[in-house]
Each structure stands twice: as structure tokens, then as C-alpha cells.
N, C-alpha and C positions, 0 to 999 in steps of 0.2 A: 697753813696751806691746805687746800682742798684738792681732792682727786675726783675726776668724773669719768665713769665708765658708762658709755652710752650704747644702747642697742635700739635701732629704729625698726619699728614694726609696722605692718600694714593692717588697718582696721577696716572691716567690711560691714557696711550697713546693708541689711538683708535686701535681696532683690537686685543688688548692684554688684558689679564685679570690679575688683581692685587688682591692677597689674603693676608690678614694680619692675624697673629696668635701670641699667647702668650704662651711661654713655661715655665713650672715651674718644678723644680726638686723635686721629691717626694722620700723619703726614709722611710724604716721601722723604727719605733720608737725604741729608746733604753730604755728599761724599768728598772726602779729601783726595785731591789728585795725587797720584803716586805712580811713577816718580815725576819729578819736575824737570822739564826740558830747558836747557840753557841756550843762550843765543847762538852758540857754535854748533848746536844740534846734539851735543852730549847731554847726559842726564846727571843729576846730582846724586850724591851718596845718601841724601835724605830720603827716608821712606815712610816714617811713621807720623800719623796724625796726633794731635794733642789727646791725652787720655780722656775718656768719657767721664762726665760728671756722675752719671748713673747709667745703667744699661739702656741703650737707645737714645741717650741725651748727649750729643757731641759736645766737646769742650771748646767750642768756638761758635761764633755767629757770622753769617755772611755780611758783606758790606759792598757798597758800590763806589766806584771812582770814575773819573772823567773819561777814561778810555773804554770802560765796559758798559757804563750806564750813565751817559751825560745828563739825562733828565733828573736823576735821583742821586747824583754824585755828592758824596760828602768828602771824598779824598781825591788828591792828585798825587800820583807816584812819579818820582823823578829819577834820572840817572839810570843806574844798573839794576834798580829794584824790579823784581819779577813777581807779578801777581799769581797767586795760586788759586785756580778757579775750580768750580764744581761742575760735574757732568750730569747733575740730577735734573736739570731743566734747560730750556733753550736760551735763557738769559745768561747762563753761566755766571752766577754771582761769585765774587771773590770770597774765599773762606780763609785766606791767609796771604802773607806777603813774605817773599824772600828778599829782605832789605838789601843784602849783597849775596850773590852766588859765590861758591868756593872757587874763585879765580883771583889772580893777582891784580892789584891796583884798581879795585872796584870802589865805587861810591854811589850809594843809593839813599832814597828818602821817600817818605810818604807824609803828606800834610793835609790837614783839614782845609777845605775850600773857604770855610768861614770860621771865625772865632767861636768855639763851642764850650770851652771850659769856663764856667761862670763863677768868678771869685766873689760875687755879691750874694750867692746863694748860701743858705744855711749848711747845705751839704752838696758835694759834687764828687763824682768818682769816675775812674776809668780803670778797666781791668783787662789783662791780656795774658796769653801764654807766650813765652819766648823760648827759643831753642838756639843755642850757639853750638853748632856741630863742627868739631874739629876734623880736619882731613889728615892729621898726622900727629906726631908728638909735639910739634910747634904750630902755633896758630896766631892769627892777628886779623884785625886789630880790635874788633868789637862793635857794639852799637850803642845808641843813646836814645833816651826818651826826652822830649823837649816840650816845654810850654813857652810860647813866644807871642809877644805883642807885635803890633805893626802889620805891614804887608806880608803876604805869604811869600816865602822864598821861591824863587823860580829856578835856582840851580842848587846842586848838592854842595856840601862842604868839601874841605880838603881831604885827600886820601890819606891813608896811613894812620899815624897816632892821633890825629885830630878827632877821629871818629865822626867827622862831619859836623862838629860843633865848636871845638876849641880853635884858638888861633894857631898859626903855623908852629910846628914842632921846633923848627930852626928859624929864628926871626931874621927877616931880611933888613930889618931896621931896629935901631935902639930907641926909637921914639914910641913910647907905649901907646899913645893915642892912635898912631898910624897902625901899630901892630895889631891892636884889638879889632880893627876893621876887617881882618880876615876871619873873624869868628862869627858865630851865629848871633845876630843882634837881638837886643830886647828879650832876653831869654833866661830861663833857669833850666838846667839839664840834670839828668841822672844818667850816668854812663856805666856801661858794662865793658870794662877794658880787659882784654885778654892777652895783651903783650906789653912788656916793659920797655918803654922808650926812655933811655937815660940821656940827660937828667930830667927830661920833660915831666914825667910822672913818677920820679923816684920816691916821692913822698909816700907812695902807696906801700913801699917796702916789700912788695910781692909781685909775682908775674900777673896775677889777675886781681882786680878790685872793682868794687862798686863805688863810684865817685859822685859827688854833688858839687855844683858850682854855677857861676854866672859867666858864661864865655866872653861876653862883650864888656865886662867890667874890668877896669884897668888894674884893680887891686887883686884880681884873680891870679896874676902872673908876676913872677920875678924875672927881670931880664938881666943877663950877664954879658959883659962885653969881651971878656978874655977867658976862654974862647967864646964866641958868640953863641949863646944858648938861652933857653927859656925854661921856666919851671912853674907848674901849677901850684898855687897855694891852697891847701885843703884845711887850713887852720883859721879859727876866728881871729887869731892874733896876727896882725900884719906888721912886720918890721918897718918902722919909720912911717907908719900910717895909722888910720883909724881902725878900730876893731870891726870885723865883719860880724855884727851881732845877729844877722839873720842867716846863720849857717847851722846845719845839724850838729849834734854832739860828736859824731864820727862821720865827717864828710868824705873820707876815703876809708872804705871798709875792705880789708883783705879777704879774699875768698879763695878756697882751694878746689872748688868743684863746679865752677860756673860753666865750664866747657865740656862737662861730662855728657854722655848720650842720654839726656833726660830733659823733659820740659820743666820750666819754671813758671809759677804763677806770679805775675807782677801786678801789684795793686797800687794805685795812687788815689788817695782820698783827701778831700778838702773839707774842713769844718770851721765855720765862722765863729768868732766871739765878738765881744764888744769893741775891741780895738783893731781887729783884722781877722786872722784865722791861722789854723795850723795845717800844714801839708804833711801827710804821713805816707811814706812809701815802704813797700814790703816785697821782698823777693824770697819765694819758697825754694826748697831743695838747694839751699846754698849755706855754707858754713863759714863762720868767721870767729876766730878765737874760741872754737868749741861751741859756739852758739848758732842755732839754726831755728827759724829763718832769720834773715837780716831785716831789721825794722829800724827806720830812722824818722825823725820828726824835725820840722823847721817851722818856726813861727814868723809870719809876716804881718807887720802893721799895714794899715791902709797907705801910709806914706812909703813903706817899703815896696808895696805893689806898684805904686805910681812910679817909683824910681826904677825898679827892675824892668818893668814891661812897657812903660809909656813915657820914659825920659822926662819925668816930672812935669808932664803936660797936664794942666788943670782945665776942666775936671778930668780925672782919670777915667779910663774906660773900665768895663767890668769883665769882659770876656777875653780869653787868650786862645790862640790856636794850639792844637795838639799835633805833634810830629814825632816821627821815628827816623833816625839816621843810622847809617852803618858804613864802614869802610874796611878795606883790606890793603895790604902793601905787598912786599915781596912774599910774605907769608899770608895765608888766607884761611877762611872757614865759611860755613853757611850760617848767616844770621837770619833767623826766621821768626815771625810773630803771627799770632792769630788773636783777634779781638774777642773778648768776652762781654764787655760793656763799653759802649761808646756814648759819652755824654751828648745831650741834645736829642738824640733819637729816642731814648728812654731815660729820663732822669728819675732814678729810683735808688732807694737805699733801704737798709733794714738792720735790725739788731737781733742778737741771740745772747741770752744770759742763762746761767745755770744757778738755781737757787735751792735752798733747803729751809723750810719753814718761812719762806718769804725773804730770806736774807741771802746775799750772794755767796756762792761757793768759791773758794780760792785755794791757793796752794798751802795756806797756813793751817787751817782747821781741817783735819782729815774726816772723810765720810767713812761709815762703817756698814756692815751687813744690816739689812732691814731699814736703813735710812731711806726716806722717800724724797726724791729729788725731782725738780721740775725744770725742763727746758722751756724757755719763754721766747716767742718769736714775734717781732713786729716787721711788717713789710710795707714800705711807703712808696707811693708813686706820685710824682709831681704832675699837676695838670698842664704845665707848660711843655711837656714832652711832645715831640713831633709825631710820635706814633703811639697807638694803644700797645699795651703789653699783655697779651701777644697780638700779632697782626690779625689773626682770625678772631671774629667777634665772639665765637663760642670756645675759644682756646683756653687752656688751663696751664697753670704754672706748676713746676715740680721743685720741691726743696730736697736737697741731699745734704745730710750732715753726719758727722762722726761722733760716736759715743764710745764709752768703755764697754768692753764685752761683759763686765760684771753688772752693768746697769740694765736691768730687765724692763722692757716696755710694758706698761700697764694699760695701754690703749690699743685698740685696733683702728680707731678713727678719732678725729679731734674736731670739736666744735669751733667754728670761725666767728669772730666778732669784729665790729668796727672799732675805731679809735676810742669811742665813748663807752665801749663795752656792750653796746646793743648787738643782737645777733645778726649775722649775715643770713639772709633767707633765700630759699628757692622760689621758683615762680608761684608755687602753691602756698607760700607763706611759711613753710616749715623751715626748721633750722638747717643750715648748710654745714656739711662736714667735709673734711679731707681725709683720705685713706692713708694708713701707715703700713709699711711693709719693710722687710729687711732686703738689702741688695743681695744679689747672688754672687758667689765666688766659685771659681773652678777648683777642682781637686781631682785626685786620682779616681775617686768614685763618681765623678761628674760634677754637677753644680749643687751647691749647698748654700744655706743662708749665711750671710756674713753678719755676725752679731755686732760688729762695730760700725756698720754703715746703714743708716735709716733713710728711706725714701718716703716723702710725703707728697702724694699725688692728688690731683683733682682740686688744686687751689684755684679759685676763680681768677681769670685775668682781669686787668684794669682797662676800662674803656675810656678812650680820650673823649672828652666832652667839649663844649663850646668855650668853657671858661679857661683862661690861661693862668689863673691864680689858684692858690690853695693846693691841697693834696688829698689823696685817698689812702686809707690805711686798713690793713687786715692784721688781726692778732689771733694767736692761739698758743696753747701750752701743751706740752707732751710730758706725761708722767712716767717716771721710772722708779725702781726700787733696787737697792744694792743686794746682789746675790751673795751666797756663801763664797768666801775667798779661799783660793787654793793655797795651802801651806807651801807647796813647791814653787809657787810664783811670788808670793809675799809671805815670808816667814811669820809665824805667830808673834803678835805684839810688835810687828814692824809695819812700816808704811812706805809707799812708793808714790812718787810724783808723776803726774801725767799731763800732757799737753795735746789738745785736739784742735785742729783747724775748725773755725766756725763754718757754717753751712753756706751753700750757694743756692739761690733761687733762680731757676732757669726758665726762660721762654724762648721762642724762636728768634727774637730780636734783641734780647738782653739777658745777661747772666750776672746777677748781683751777689757779690761776696758780702755776707753779713758781718757786722762789727759787734764786738763785745764791749759795751761802755764800762764794764766793771774791771777791765784789764787795761791799765794805763800804759804798760810797757809794750804790749802787742795787741792792738784792738781786734785782730783776726784770730785770736787764740782763746780757748777755754782751758784754764788750768785748775787742777784739783789734786788732792792727795787721797789715797785709799789706805786705810789701816785695817789689818787683819786682827780682829779681837777674838777670833775663834768661834764667833756666834754662827748659828745655823739659820739659813733663810727660812722665814715663815711667811707665806703669801698673805697679803691683806685680802679682805673680802672682795669677791668678784661676782658679777652678775652672770651666772652660768646658764640660766634658762629663763625665758620670759614668755608670757602668754601671747598667743596669736588670737586676737580679738575678732571673732566672726559673729556678728549679731544675728540672732534668729528669733522668730516667734515660737517660743517653746511649745505652746499648745498645738499649733498646726504641725510642728515638727514631730511631736509624739503621735498625733492622730493620723499621720501619713507615713507610717512605718519608718520613722526616723529619717525622713527625707530632708536633707539640708535645703534643697531647692524649694520645697514646699514651705519650709519654715522661714524663708527670707521675708522681711517686712515689705509691704507694698506702699506705693505712693498714695493709694486711696485711703490707707490706714492713717497716714500722716495728715491727709486733708480732713478726715473725719474726726481727728483728735483721739484716736484710739490709744495713742502713746502720750497723752497730755496730762497724766496724773502720776504724781510721785507715789511709788508703791509703798504699802505698809505690810509688814511681814509678821505673822503670828506663829506659824508652824513650818517645819521643814518642807511640807507639801506645797508651800506657797512659793517656793523658789527652786532654782536648779543649781547644783554645784558647778562652778565654772573654773576654779583654779585647782587643777589636779596636779598630782605629782608628775615628775618629769616624764615618766614612761606611760602615763595613762591618757588615753584618748577620751572622747565624749562618751559618757555612760548614761544610757537611757533610764529614766525613772517614770513612775506612774504619776500623772498629774492631770486632773480634770478641772482645775480651777481656772477662772478667767484672769486671775491676777497676774499671770505671767505673759499676758499679751504684749507687755512692754518689750519683750525680747530679752534674751540673756546671751552672753558670749560663751562660747566653748573655747577651751584652751589646752595647751600641751604642758603647762606648768610654769612655776616661778620658783627659782632656787637661788639663794645667796649662800656662798661658802667662803671661808677664809679664817683668819686668826682673830685675835682679840681687838683688832683695830676698830675704832668706832665707825659707824656707817649710817646712812639714811637712804631711803628709796623714795622716788617721786615719779609721777606719771603726768604727761602732758599730751593733749590731743590737738591736732591742727583742725581747722574748720572743714566740715564736710563740703566737698565741692564736686561738681560734675561738668562735663563738656557738652554743650548744646549748640549746634550750628557753628562749631568752631570757636565758641566763646565759653569762658568759664562762668558757671553759675553756682550759687550756694544756697543752702537752706535759708528760709526767711528768718529763722531764729536759731540760737545756739542749741546744740544737743547737750544733754547731761547724762552722765553715767553715775548711778548711785551704787556704792559698794556695801556689801553686807557679809555676815559670816554666820555659821551655825556651830553651836557647841556640842550638840548631840542630834539625834534624829527627830527631835520633836520641838526644839526651841531655836529661835533665830534672833538676831539683833542687828541693828545698823552698825556699820563699822567705820571708824574705831569705837564710836559711842553714839547713843541716841541723841545726846546733847549736841554733838558736833560730828555728824556723819561725813564721810569722805565723798564729795561730789566733784567729779572731773568734768569740766566744760570744754567744748571744742574751740578754745580761744588761745591755744599755744601757751597757756599758763601752767607751769609745773605745780602739781598738788602733792604735798608730802603724804606718803602712805605708811611707811614703816621706818623705824630707826632702831639702832642697837639698844638704846636705853628706853625705848617706848614701844613695846610689842603688845598691841591690844588683844591679840589672839592668845589667850592665857595658856593653852596647852601646847602651843608651838614651841619647838626647841628654842630656848632662850639664848640670845646673843648679847644681852646687856652686860654680861660679865665675860664675854669673849668666847661664847660657844662656837664650835667649829662648823656648824651647819644650821641654816635656817631654810625651811621649805614651807610655804603657806599651803601646800597641798598634801601634807602628811597627816595621817590619822583622820580625825573627824573635825579638824579645824580648817575649813576651806572658805575662801573668799569667792564672792561672785558679784557680777555687776548687772544692773538693769538699765536699759536705755529709756529715757523719757524726755519730753519737751514741756514747756510751760503752757503752751496754747495749741489749739488746732492750727493747721497751716493751709488755708484754702488757696493761697497764692503759690504754693510750691510747684516748681516745674519738674516734669518727668526727667529722669536721668539716672545714671549709675553713680551714686554719691560715695566718695571715699574720703578717709581721713588717715593721718599718720599718728600712731601712738609712739611716744618716745619715753622709754623707761630710763631713769637716771639714778645710778648708784653713786653717792658721794661719800667719800671717806676722808678722814682727817686724823693725823697722828695725835 
């Protein structure tokens, strides 16, 4: 495993000014309406919006339906459903839906106007926050998520225990084929039932349960004639019939906390395989038999899909509608949802894994103090999405993920790459980075860093192109190291198991919950164990200080009272070829020391030689500190560019920087050797400079055996660089040319 600690620097070519800036996209907030007014003029007891993903990033995305935005509608709401709208702009986008208000005998629903959940895709997902807010000690009846083939429903389902999807709780007929016509047709549903209807859903064994089934399938129910009653079958084994092979392991999962005053994250993911695919659904903040969250999987073959959704009509269609239904009876509650990802608008997915030395970290093998761990992220965007992600062309995405407080971040920023590993670049061709920070948490003393929540900001958004095929991918990794373990939290020689939710990548029109492919039981969880071995944390090498490379013509600098402006190279000197000879050094008087210790600024020296006309950089220092971990240091320069008449121009040929060092005040040598001097070219290629096992500066503090400090500016062992070109440049255009210098410290265990 490798670790990269990156610091971007600005390099100034004399006579030209380099300015650096950071841009951040700021949008008006989308406000959750509070409170929600009911049809009779009263207001609900519901007051709170879904929790923010990170500060300033709401836990929902707006959506349009036929009543608020007919031209862009994806949904139609039916029955007693009440849209929760925003007051942030004149269009009042919906930011949530009260599927049923807290009133008796309500039935509501929301349906996509078109089939949008594509079962032919390799991956498809939908995510939302749901809240079932009870009005008292007893509540009813719940709500349901549904995937349905065929025409869009135009009416809501039956009130009460049917939750808008099941057939009638009390059958009016003993003919099963007639009975199932009262259910939601051509569908598979996941229900959040909050009231026990006996004997209809007695199989749940509890007041509240999460159920899965096929409402219009005759084998879903058992009808009894004395007395007339019906009961849902949540087992794969059907008495007197064929097994329901396409059912989850636990189709009815008892829950004890589904109606508490808290939001649940509900994810539904589809992953194809060679015979069909697997549907995975997950409900957070819900406990069943001591386990939380609730995760279930069901596999469908292509024949199952055709049978469930399309009545065995060949050829089968590929897309199904998405809906949410809810009901109340004599007892009631508020059933509320807010979307986080809607398929079709943005088809995106991603993965998050935790590795050590390139191998997955799991709950079996414990990690210990000083172990170096890596969080690996892939973010994928399908080109058949209806919208870019984000909607603004210059918008950026934000990743929020959870880590253990003992995992110390080793990066302040991360390099972004494409799927093939090639770098994501900025407009000037330089490497693109995203910024890392810790979220803030409130305390009695105010706001402090939350060591368990990381925010990755400035991730470039995905722009929708003309192609409807293929995908775009961004990749990056975040390095951590395990800190000293507290004996009061994990006793010595003991270990503890941890489970963290995977991260969420958020934009203004989609928020994608990442999956962990290394966790088969719960793809939205990172699991690991930490063992307290009693070891003390020893930090790996870090890049504490780096040079600021400002190139000057040293002779003019010294001859003009150390004036930096006077020393800046001129275009005329580039044209005449004054910098077109690789310098040769014989004595210390032929060059100028450029890499000083951390606290030393430019120091003037007497120099009357013409050999320094190439110009030399002045610097504030280069310092590497850390423990015995191996490391290497490299430097890359982007191409020198300038802006002329609104267009970017560059130098006619590449610039070179030759590095050298002096061992005392009278001798000098090329660095690291005369046989292979280090020459950095402005072509974005990283050139190795130093390593823990190969320090060419002999008197510098050695780190080959784990020295705790390395500074190229200590004592009389200093590096310096000289700028030169291979030829005169008569075609160079005037301008302020700038380059970016990227120093990379790479460490490996």
C-alpha cells in the first residue's frame, strides 16, 4: 500500500505574477416547510426536516410532480398525500411528501409518471428518508414502497391494514383470483406496518414489522372460510402449493422502533448478474432481534421479473414504476418521506472499501495502533441520466463518510483519477484534488471537530453529454493510521467490533449511498475490529514544509540591492537564448543556495559571475519528519502558461530545472549525481528526488534507518535549482507565465 501526501505550490517565472484562488459554489438553501398545513386548516405535529448529510447539505433533494411543475413532472400524487414544498424560490419545488396526514381513514400515494427503475441495468438504486410519526401510544397503519409494472395507478389502495398495496384485510369473496384484484397489480412491495391486524398479518408476531411480498399473487394469501378471514404468507414454503423461491430470507422482520421520533434511511438497490439480479433493501435506525439496521435480499431471475411485473408477456419490459403508498384507519400517524436519489434523473452509484496493505479489512482480523489503512472510493455516473450531476455546470459534489475516531487522517487533500487511473486535471492541465475536513459538532464549549465524520469537498460534478451509453468514473483514496488506543475504552489485549455506515455523495439533484462490495451481509456497512496491543502511536513521515519556487535572475537581483522585481526574468532574455545553456558548476560562487531551513528567507551572497543568468529559485524550506517508515519524495511541474487576449498560451518549448547541491563553501556537484542529475521538466511528470534509502546529500540527517528528521536545508548541505531551456525562443509571446509545482511524499509500510 502506498500513501501520498501532496502539497500544491505556485511557481513564479520571473517577470510574471502568479495568483492562486479557490472557488466554491454557493447556492440558496432549500428550506423544509415547517409546520405542514392539513386540508382542514390545522397543522401536523411533524416539525423536523431530515438530518443534514453534512453542515449545509440537506438530507433530501427537491422533486417535481404534475400539480406543481407539469412540464418537468416525474411524479403524480394521489388521494390524501400532501406535498411538502420549499419557500426558497418561486417555483416551490417539493422537498418531501406526507403520504398520509395524521387523520383517520386516510389513503395516499405517489407514483412516477413513467417506468424509471431499470431492471436491465447493471446497477440501479433509489434512496429516501422516511418518518413514521405516531400521534399517541397507538398508531396505524403504515406505508409501503412499491415497484410496479403496467399502467400507473390512478387511485389509492384500500385504507387500514392493506397499507394501500395488499388485498382486503377481510375478504368479501373466497375466490382467490377475485380477491387479489383488490391488491396492487404487477408489483413487489416492501411494507412498514405499524399496527397488528389479526389474523391478516399475524405472521409478523409483533405490532410493527417490515414485510416483503407480491400483493397480486394468489399464493401471497391464505383464505379461511370459518370465520371469513385472510392472512399474508411471508414464508417461501406455501402449504399445498409451490415454494416462493423468490422471497427474502426474512420476508417479515419484526421491529421495535419503526415509529419512534426519528428519520430512517431507506435504500433499495438492484444489481444484475448472468441470470437476473439481486434486490437489496435496507432500513436504518430500526432493530430486529437485536440487529440494526434491517437488511434483506431477494434474487429474481429474468423469468421471475417477467412473471411478477409483466404477467409473463414476452418479450418482457425492462423498467418498472416506483411508488409509495400509505394508509390510516381508526388509528393514525403521519407517514412522511423525502427523496435522496431518484433513478432516471441521475443514475449513479459508487463503492467504498477499507483496506490494509491492499487487502479488505473485516471484522475477523483486528487492526492495531500504527496500522496504515486506506478508504477507497469509486463514484460512477451513467450517461443515460436525464440530468448532469449537479445541475449547475460548475457545481461540485460532497462526500460525507464515517470513520473511527482512532483512525487519524493522513491527507488534507486527495488526488482524483479516472477509472483507468489517469489523473483528473484542471483547466491548466494540473492534477485535480478534493479537500478533506472534519465535520463540526456542537458542545458546551461551542463547535469542535467531529473525529468520526469526514467531509470531502470540491469533487467535480458529472456533465451529461450527447452519448446515452457508457459511464463516467472518479476514484480516490484516503489514508489513515490507527492512533494509540485508550485502555479505558478497549482494555489492553482486548478488541472491539465496530460498524460504520458507508458514505453518501451529495449533489443538488442526487445523493448516492455508497456500497461496500466486501460486505455480503450489509453492503452499506464497513465492519472492522480494533485491538489494543498497548503500542504507542508513532507518526509516519509527513511533508511539513516545501519550497516556494520563485525564479529570479540572481545577477540582476544582487546588482539591484536584492530587488526581486529587478531579478525577474524577461521575455527578451528568453527570445535571445540567455537561458538556453545547461549550467556547469565548479565552485560555490557559481550558484546560489535555494533550499533553506524552514525559518530562513532568501540570503544574499556576493556573485559577479554570468553563470547564474539562468535564474535560481528562492525558498522557505523543505522538511520531512516522521518515524522509521520508508518514504520517497518527488516533484512535478505543470506547463508554464499565460493568458493573452482571453486565450491560454504556453512557452514554445518545455522549461527545465536542474538541481544541484554544495558540500562546503568551495565545491559543488550536480544532484543527486553527475551521472544522473535530477532535471524536472514542466510536463506534469513526477521526478523522484529523495528517498529514505537513497539520500544523495551525504551530511544530511539520514532517514534510511528511520531517522526522525530530514531537512535539505540544514547545515551546509543545500539544494538549489537553475531554470534553463534547450533553445532560444524567438516565437514566445509576451505574458505572465505560471506553473504549478507539486511535491509528493509517498510512504509505504
